[in-house]
N, CA, C and O atoms as CSV, one atom per row, in Angstrom:
chain,resi,resn,atom,element,x,y,z
A,1,MET,N,N,114.507,110.316,108.488
A,1,MET,CA,C,115.141,109.123,107.978
A,1,MET,C,C,116.271,109.537,107.033
A,1,MET,O,O,116.090,110.407,106.181
A,2,LEU,N,N,117.421,108.914,107.189
A,2,LEU,CA,C,118.601,109.245,106.412
A,2,LEU,C,C,118.906,108.118,105.443
A,2,LEU,O,O,118.416,107.000,105.600
A,3,ARG,N,N,119.739,108.427,104.417
A,3,ARG,CA,C,120.011,107.438,103.372
A,3,ARG,C,C,121.492,107.145,103.237
A,3,ARG,O,O,122.331,108.038,103.359
A,4,VAL,N,N,121.805,105.867,102.981
A,4,VAL,CA,C,123.142,105.455,102.581
A,4,VAL,C,C,123.081,105.307,101.075
A,4,VAL,O,O,122.199,104.627,100.549
A,5,VAL,N,N,124.006,105.937,100.381
A,5,VAL,CA,C,123.967,105.927,98.925
A,5,VAL,C,C,125.263,105.324,98.401
A,5,VAL,O,O,126.351,105.828,98.682
A,6,GLU,N,N,125.139,104.234,97.633
A,6,GLU,CA,C,126.300,103.620,96.994
A,6,GLU,C,C,126.445,104.207,95.604
A,6,GLU,O,O,125.474,104.295,94.852
A,7,VAL,N,N,127.672,104.613,95.264
A,7,VAL,CA,C,127.918,105.300,94.003
A,7,VAL,C,C,129.167,104.755,93.310
A,7,VAL,O,O,129.989,104.054,93.901
A,8,VAL,N,N,129.268,105.112,92.025
A,8,VAL,CA,C,130.479,104.867,91.242
A,8,VAL,C,C,130.906,106.222,90.696
A,8,VAL,O,O,130.124,106.899,90.027
A,9,LEU,N,N,132.139,106.619,90.979
A,9,LEU,CA,C,132.679,107.889,90.523
A,9,LEU,C,C,133.761,107.602,89.493
A,9,LEU,O,O,134.717,106.879,89.774
A,10,ARG,N,N,133.612,108.166,88.303
A,10,ARG,CA,C,134.596,107.978,87.235
A,10,ARG,C,C,135.158,109.331,86.829
A,10,ARG,O,O,134.414,110.272,86.552
A,11,LYS,N,N,136.469,109.411,86.798
A,11,LYS,CA,C,137.122,110.643,86.368
A,11,LYS,C,C,137.080,110.707,84.850
A,11,LYS,O,O,137.336,109.707,84.181
A,12,LEU,N,N,136.761,111.869,84.302
A,12,LEU,CA,C,136.676,112.076,82.865
A,12,LEU,C,C,137.890,112.872,82.391
A,12,LEU,O,O,138.564,113.534,83.181
A,13,GLY,N,N,138.152,112.794,81.098
A,13,GLY,CA,C,139.224,113.608,80.531
A,13,GLY,C,C,140.329,112.771,79.928
A,13,GLY,O,O,140.140,111.596,79.615
A,14,SER,N,N,141.489,113.395,79.768
A,14,SER,CA,C,142.591,112.751,79.064
A,14,SER,C,C,143.252,111.637,79.873
A,14,SER,O,O,143.847,110.734,79.283
A,15,LYS,N,N,143.168,111.671,81.209
A,15,LYS,CA,C,143.761,110.632,82.042
A,15,LYS,C,C,142.715,110.021,82.967
A,15,LYS,O,O,142.796,110.187,84.184
A,16,PRO,N,N,141.729,109.310,82.402
A,16,PRO,CA,C,140.732,108.705,83.295
A,16,PRO,C,C,141.366,107.609,84.145
A,16,PRO,O,O,142.177,106.820,83.659
A,17,GLY,N,N,140.990,107.573,85.401
A,17,GLY,CA,C,141.530,106.577,86.318
A,17,GLY,C,C,140.547,105.451,86.541
A,17,GLY,O,O,139.545,105.327,85.837
A,18,ARG,N,N,140.849,104.633,87.530
A,18,ARG,CA,C,139.946,103.542,87.893
A,18,ARG,C,C,138.680,104.111,88.511
A,18,ARG,O,O,138.722,105.141,89.183
A,19,PRO,N,N,137.554,103.446,88.287
A,19,PRO,CA,C,136.321,103.915,88.935
A,19,PRO,C,C,136.424,103.755,90.453
A,19,PRO,O,O,136.996,102.784,90.948
A,20,VAL,N,N,135.871,104.705,91.171
A,20,VAL,CA,C,135.834,104.667,92.630
A,20,VAL,C,C,134.437,104.198,93.020
A,20,VAL,O,O,133.448,104.865,92.716
A,21,VAL,N,N,134.354,103.049,93.692
A,21,VAL,CA,C,133.076,102.483,94.114
A,21,VAL,C,C,133.025,102.545,95.627
A,21,VAL,O,O,133.958,102.117,96.308
A,22,GLY,N,N,131.929,103.081,96.151
A,22,GLY,CA,C,131.817,103.166,97.602
A,22,GLY,C,C,130.557,103.884,98.035
A,22,GLY,O,O,129.609,104.043,97.266
A,23,ARG,N,N,130.570,104.316,99.293
A,23,ARG,CA,C,129.424,104.977,99.910
A,23,ARG,C,C,129.651,106.484,99.890
A,23,ARG,O,O,130.712,106.970,100.283
A,24,LEU,N,N,128.653,107.206,99.433
A,24,LEU,CA,C,128.735,108.663,99.382
A,24,LEU,C,C,128.595,109.212,100.798
A,24,LEU,O,O,127.550,109.050,101.429
A,25,VAL,N,N,129.635,109.854,101.293
A,25,VAL,CA,C,129.636,110.409,102.649
A,25,VAL,C,C,129.107,111.831,102.633
A,25,VAL,O,O,128.305,112.219,103.482
A,26,ARG,N,N,129.562,112.601,101.662
A,26,ARG,CA,C,129.158,113.994,101.555
A,26,ARG,C,C,128.562,114.223,100.175
A,26,ARG,O,O,129.224,114.000,99.161
A,27,ALA,N,N,127.335,114.660,100.138
A,27,ALA,CA,C,126.640,114.895,98.874
A,27,ALA,C,C,127.316,116.010,98.092
A,27,ALA,O,O,127.879,116.932,98.683
A,28,PRO,N,N,127.265,115.932,96.751
A,28,PRO,CA,C,127.878,116.994,95.957
A,28,PRO,C,C,127.107,118.304,96.098
A,28,PRO,O,O,125.906,118.371,95.835
A,29,ARG,N,N,127.815,119.323,96.511
A,29,ARG,CA,C,127.250,120.669,96.628
A,29,ARG,C,C,128.285,121.657,96.124
A,29,ARG,O,O,129.487,121.461,96.302
A,30,ARG,N,N,127.823,122.689,95.511
A,30,ARG,CA,C,128.719,123.707,94.969
A,30,ARG,C,C,129.554,124.313,96.100
A,30,ARG,O,O,129.021,124.745,97.122
A,31,GLY,N,N,130.871,124.335,95.895
A,31,GLY,CA,C,131.774,124.895,96.889
A,31,GLY,C,C,132.303,123.914,97.909
A,31,GLY,O,O,133.224,124.243,98.657
A,32,ALA,N,N,131.741,122.707,97.962
A,32,ALA,CA,C,132.169,121.690,98.925
A,32,ALA,C,C,132.837,120.524,98.194
A,32,ALA,O,O,132.666,120.354,96.987
A,33,VAL,N,N,133.592,119.733,98.934
A,33,VAL,CA,C,134.231,118.558,98.353
A,33,VAL,C,C,133.249,117.381,98.364
A,33,VAL,O,O,132.304,117.360,99.152
A,34,VAL,N,N,133.482,116.411,97.488
A,34,VAL,CA,C,132.710,115.170,97.473
A,34,VAL,C,C,133.563,114.114,98.154
A,34,VAL,O,O,134.738,113.957,97.823
A,35,VAL,N,N,132.976,113.382,99.111
A,35,VAL,CA,C,133.703,112.366,99.854
A,35,VAL,C,C,133.027,111.012,99.632
A,35,VAL,O,O,131.825,110.863,99.850
A,36,ILE,N,N,133.824,110.022,99.193
A,36,ILE,CA,C,133.325,108.667,98.994
A,36,ILE,C,C,134.148,107.720,99.856
A,36,ILE,O,O,135.375,107.696,99.768
A,37,GLU,N,N,133.466,106.943,100.687
A,37,GLU,CA,C,134.132,105.987,101.574
A,37,GLU,C,C,134.217,104.634,100.879
A,37,GLU,O,O,133.218,104.132,100.363
A,38,PHE,N,N,135.401,104.047,100.866
A,38,PHE,CA,C,135.592,102.734,100.264
A,38,PHE,C,C,134.912,101.660,101.103
A,38,PHE,O,O,134.661,101.873,102.289
A,39,PRO,N,N,134.607,100.497,100.498
A,39,PRO,CA,C,133.915,99.429,101.230
A,39,PRO,C,C,134.627,98.957,102.493
A,39,PRO,O,O,133.974,98.448,103.403
A,40,ASP,N,N,135.952,99.111,102.575
A,40,ASP,CA,C,136.669,98.668,103.779
A,40,ASP,C,C,136.380,99.551,104.990
A,40,ASP,O,O,136.684,99.175,106.122
A,41,GLY,N,N,135.790,100.729,104.753
A,41,GLY,CA,C,135.437,101.622,105.847
A,41,GLY,C,C,136.608,102.389,106.436
A,41,GLY,O,O,136.425,103.164,107.374
A,42,LEU,N,N,137.808,102.188,105.903
A,42,LEU,CA,C,138.992,102.829,106.446
A,42,LEU,C,C,139.545,103.945,105.568
A,42,LEU,O,O,140.277,104.810,106.048
A,43,HIS,N,N,139.197,103.929,104.288
A,43,HIS,CA,C,139.760,104.886,103.354
A,43,HIS,C,C,138.662,105.687,102.669
A,43,HIS,O,O,137.523,105.236,102.545
A,44,GLU,N,N,139.034,106.889,102.227
A,44,GLU,CA,C,138.090,107.768,101.541
A,44,GLU,C,C,138.740,108.352,100.294
A,44,GLU,O,O,139.961,108.489,100.215
A,45,TYR,N,N,137.898,108.692,99.321
A,45,TYR,CA,C,138.317,109.429,98.135
A,45,TYR,C,C,137.688,110.799,98.256
A,45,TYR,O,O,136.472,110.910,98.410
A,46,VAL,N,N,138.494,111.842,98.190
A,46,VAL,CA,C,138.005,113.205,98.365
A,46,VAL,C,C,138.385,114.020,97.131
A,46,VAL,O,O,139.544,114.025,96.718
A,47,THR,N,N,137.413,114.704,96.547
A,47,THR,CA,C,137.673,115.556,95.385
A,47,THR,C,C,138.036,116.968,95.851
A,47,THR,O,O,137.949,117.286,97.037
A,48,THR,N,N,138.435,117.791,94.911
A,48,THR,CA,C,138.593,119.213,95.197
A,48,THR,C,C,137.189,119.843,95.205
A,48,THR,O,O,136.232,119.179,94.805
A,49,PRO,N,N,137.040,121.082,95.639
A,49,PRO,CA,C,135.701,121.690,95.715
A,49,PRO,C,C,134.958,121.690,94.371
A,49,PRO,O,O,135.548,121.910,93.313
A,50,VAL,N,N,133.653,121.437,94.448
A,50,VAL,CA,C,132.792,121.349,93.263
A,50,VAL,C,C,132.468,122.744,92.753
A,50,VAL,O,O,132.113,123.636,93.523
A,51,ARG,N,N,132.594,122.915,91.451
A,51,ARG,CA,C,132.228,124.184,90.815
A,51,ARG,C,C,130.875,124.102,90.125
A,51,ARG,O,O,130.101,125.058,90.153
A,52,ARG,N,N,130.587,122.958,89.505
A,52,ARG,CA,C,129.351,122.821,88.715
A,52,ARG,C,C,128.821,121.401,88.852
A,52,ARG,O,O,129.594,120.444,88.893
A,53,ILE,N,N,127.486,121.266,88.923
A,53,ILE,CA,C,126.818,119.962,88.996
A,53,ILE,C,C,125.747,119.917,87.917
A,53,ILE,O,O,124.884,120.792,87.850
A,54,LEU,N,N,125.807,118.903,87.082
A,54,LEU,CA,C,124.793,118.686,86.052
A,54,LEU,C,C,124.177,117.316,86.271
A,54,LEU,O,O,124.891,116.355,86.556
A,55,ARG,N,N,122.857,117.213,86.140
A,55,ARG,CA,C,122.168,115.935,86.317
A,55,ARG,C,C,121.535,115.525,85.002
A,55,ARG,O,O,120.928,116.345,84.313
A,56,VAL,N,N,121.678,114.238,84.652
A,56,VAL,CA,C,121.034,113.699,83.464
A,56,VAL,C,C,119.570,113.492,83.803
A,56,VAL,O,O,119.246,112.799,84.767
A,57,ALA,N,N,118.680,114.091,83.015
A,57,ALA,CA,C,117.239,114.030,83.288
A,57,ALA,C,C,116.738,112.596,83.326
A,57,ALA,O,O,117.051,111.799,82.442
A,58,GLY,N,N,115.962,112.270,84.349
A,58,GLY,CA,C,115.339,110.960,84.473
A,58,GLY,C,C,116.280,109.858,84.930
A,58,GLY,O,O,115.875,108.696,84.977
A,59,GLN,N,N,117.515,110.180,85.268
A,59,GLN,CA,C,118.477,109.178,85.711
A,59,GLN,C,C,119.184,109.667,86.964
A,59,GLN,O,O,119.163,110.856,87.282
A,60,GLU,N,N,119.805,108.738,87.667
A,60,GLU,CA,C,120.606,109.080,88.836
A,60,GLU,C,C,122.070,109.177,88.426
A,60,GLU,O,O,122.931,108.506,88.995
A,61,VAL,N,N,122.343,110.021,87.429
A,61,VAL,CA,C,123.698,110.248,86.929
A,61,VAL,C,C,123.987,111.741,87.002
A,61,VAL,O,O,123.187,112.562,86.552
A,62,TYR,N,N,125.135,112.081,87.572
A,62,TYR,CA,C,125.534,113.470,87.734
A,62,TYR,C,C,126.905,113.673,87.109
A,62,TYR,O,O,127.765,112.797,87.197
A,63,TYR,N,N,127.109,114.808,86.486
A,63,TYR,CA,C,128.423,115.200,85.996
A,63,TYR,C,C,128.895,116.344,86.875
A,63,TYR,O,O,128.199,117.346,87.037
A,64,LEU,N,N,130.088,116.186,87.443
A,64,LEU,CA,C,130.622,117.171,88.369
A,64,LEU,C,C,131.877,117.800,87.798
A,64,LEU,O,O,132.741,117.103,87.265
A,65,GLN,N,N,131.978,119.099,87.906
A,65,GLN,CA,C,133.214,119.787,87.570
A,65,GLN,C,C,133.761,120.346,88.871
A,65,GLN,O,O,133.103,121.135,89.550
A,66,THR,N,N,134.975,119.927,89.211
A,66,THR,CA,C,135.616,120.429,90.413
A,66,THR,C,C,136.692,121.432,90.009
A,66,THR,O,O,136.838,121.753,88.830
A,67,THR,N,N,137.431,121.915,90.973
A,67,THR,CA,C,138.489,122.877,90.700
A,67,THR,C,C,139.514,122.312,89.725
A,67,THR,O,O,140.011,123.036,88.862
A,68,ASN,N,N,139.838,121.015,89.856
A,68,ASN,CA,C,140.894,120.418,89.046
A,68,ASN,C,C,140.437,119.374,88.034
A,68,ASN,O,O,141.193,119.064,87.114
A,69,SER,N,N,139.233,118.816,88.163
A,69,SER,CA,C,138.847,117.668,87.341
A,69,SER,C,C,137.365,117.674,87.015
A,69,SER,O,O,136.594,118.495,87.511
A,70,ARG,N,N,136.990,116.713,86.151
A,70,ARG,CA,C,135.582,116.456,85.839
A,70,ARG,C,C,135.287,114.991,86.135
A,70,ARG,O,O,136.128,114.122,85.902
A,71,TYR,N,N,134.078,114.718,86.656
A,71,TYR,CA,C,133.702,113.374,87.077
A,71,TYR,C,C,132.296,113.032,86.609
A,71,TYR,O,O,131.469,113.910,86.363
A,72,ARG,N,N,132.046,111.725,86.494
A,72,ARG,CA,C,130.699,111.190,86.277
A,72,ARG,C,C,130.357,110.412,87.532
A,72,ARG,O,O,131.058,109.462,87.880
A,73,LEU,N,N,129.286,110.800,88.220
A,73,LEU,CA,C,128.846,110.164,89.454
A,73,LEU,C,C,127.554,109.422,89.174
A,73,LEU,O,O,126.544,110.036,88.831
A,74,GLU,N,N,127.579,108.112,89.317
A,74,GLU,CA,C,126.403,107.274,89.072
A,74,GLU,C,C,125.942,106.674,90.392
A,74,GLU,O,O,126.706,105.993,91.076
A,75,VAL,N,N,124.684,106.932,90.744
A,75,VAL,CA,C,124.119,106.387,91.975
A,75,VAL,C,C,123.684,104.956,91.693
A,75,VAL,O,O,122.838,104.715,90.832
A,76,ARG,N,N,124.264,104.013,92.416
A,76,ARG,CA,C,123.945,102.594,92.228
A,76,ARG,C,C,122.703,102.192,93.011
A,76,ARG,O,O,121.792,101.558,92.477
A,77,ARG,N,N,122.681,102.575,94.301
A,77,ARG,CA,C,121.496,102.262,95.101
A,77,ARG,C,C,121.527,103.084,96.376
A,77,ARG,O,O,122.585,103.482,96.864
A,78,GLY,N,N,120.346,103.323,96.891
A,78,GLY,CA,C,120.214,104.040,98.156
A,78,GLY,C,C,119.348,103.219,99.082
A,78,GLY,O,O,118.268,102.775,98.693
A,79,ALA,N,N,119.813,103.011,100.312
A,79,ALA,CA,C,119.056,102.234,101.294
A,79,ALA,C,C,118.792,103.099,102.513
A,79,ALA,O,O,119.675,103.834,102.956
A,80,SER,N,N,117.602,103.021,103.052
A,80,SER,CA,C,117.249,103.826,104.217
A,80,SER,C,C,117.869,103.236,105.469
A,80,SER,O,O,117.938,102.019,105.641
A,81,THR,N,N,118.320,104.131,106.341
A,81,THR,CA,C,118.879,103.718,107.613
A,81,THR,C,C,118.752,104.875,108.603
A,81,THR,O,O,118.487,106.009,108.203
A,82,THR,N,N,118.938,104.597,109.870
A,82,THR,CA,C,118.869,105.655,110.864
A,82,THR,C,C,120.244,106.008,111.400
A,82,THR,O,O,120.370,106.942,112.192
A,83,ASN,N,N,121.296,105.273,110.983
A,83,ASN,CA,C,122.639,105.501,111.513
A,83,ASN,C,C,123.540,106.268,110.556
A,83,ASN,O,O,124.569,106.791,110.987
A,84,GLU,N,N,123.206,106.352,109.321
A,84,GLU,CA,C,124.095,106.958,108.327
A,84,GLU,C,C,123.508,108.290,107.837
A,84,GLU,O,O,122.302,108.520,107.927
A,85,SER,N,N,124.381,109.157,107.319
A,85,SER,CA,C,123.916,110.465,106.885
A,85,SER,C,C,124.478,110.851,105.518
A,85,SER,O,O,125.411,111.648,105.432
A,86,SER,N,N,123.914,110.289,104.453
A,86,SER,CA,C,124.317,110.658,103.097
A,86,SER,C,C,123.083,110.753,102.229
A,86,SER,O,O,122.311,109.801,102.118
A,87,VAL,N,N,122.904,111.898,101.621
A,87,VAL,CA,C,121.756,112.111,100.761
A,87,VAL,C,C,122.230,112.840,99.512
A,87,VAL,O,O,122.926,113.850,99.609
A,88,VAL,N,N,121.861,112.339,98.353
A,88,VAL,CA,C,122.169,113.033,97.108
A,88,VAL,C,C,121.028,113.978,96.797
A,88,VAL,O,O,119.867,113.571,96.750
A,89,ARG,N,N,121.360,115.246,96.584
A,89,ARG,CA,C,120.331,116.232,96.268
A,89,ARG,C,C,120.659,116.920,94.999
A,89,ARG,O,O,119.910,117.792,94.558
């Protein structure tokens, strides 16, 4: 069984941008990019490769450091499905 995970990604630092809300396509893994699909299903937000992942204990909140930026990834909800392939680990 696979999971669809809805997340909010916020860029941290001196120039924080708008929060990115959507479906997590590719789970954060060291050395790989994070991909979030927008609700329209046509566009994606892709980060640079992840260098470090920190998780807040007892919460579904992750802090990611990529090659160029730092992000806060908050998992909003995960729903089980058999057609989608996104899992946060």
